[in-house]
N, C-alpha and C positions, 0 to 999 in steps of 0.2 A: 503493501500499502504504500503510496508516495502522498505526502503531503503537497499542499498548494502554494503557493510563495504571492503573498499578498503586496500591494506597495500602498504604504500610507502617506496619506497627506500631509503636505508638510508646507503649510504657507512661508516662508522663508526660500523653500525649492520653489515654488508656483510664482515667485515675485522674482526671482534669480532669471528665470526662462522667460519671462515677461520681459525682464528689463535689459536681457542679451539679447533678444530677437527684435526689440525698437532699435536698440543702439545699433546694431549692425543694418536694420533697414533703413536707418536715419542717414549712417554714414556711406550707403551703397547709395541712396538718393539723393544725397549731395554731390556725389564723384557725379552722378549720370549728369545733375542741375548743372556743377561746373564746368562739364564740357557742352553742355547745350547752350552754356551762358548764364545761368543763373543759380547759383550755389542755394540762395536761402529757399527759392521755392523747390528747388529738387530735395532740400532736408524738411520740409514743410511735408510736401509726399511722402517724402519718406517714414515721416512720422504717422501719418494715417495707415499707412501699408502696414509701419510697423505695428499699433495698435492692434489693429485685425489680425495681422499673425500672431504676435503673441496671446491672442487668444486663444487663436486656434492650436498653439503650440502647447498651451495650458490643457485647454480641452483634450488633446491625444495623450496628453502625458498622467495625466488625471481624474480623467474624464470617464474612461472606461473601468472603474471601480465599483462593486456593488457594495 
């Protein structure tokens, strides 16, 4: 008989995942915006996608618990 492995929810871990995805998306957005001629607009768009991507990443990491 094998035991089941369960992942415990960690608010600090979820916040870290959210922050990491947000920072990466803002940086990528700023680089794309800089290449297109407007870094701040790219960073703003990166932040929007980063918030949505962070929520998705936290859901994928912690949302499948029973």
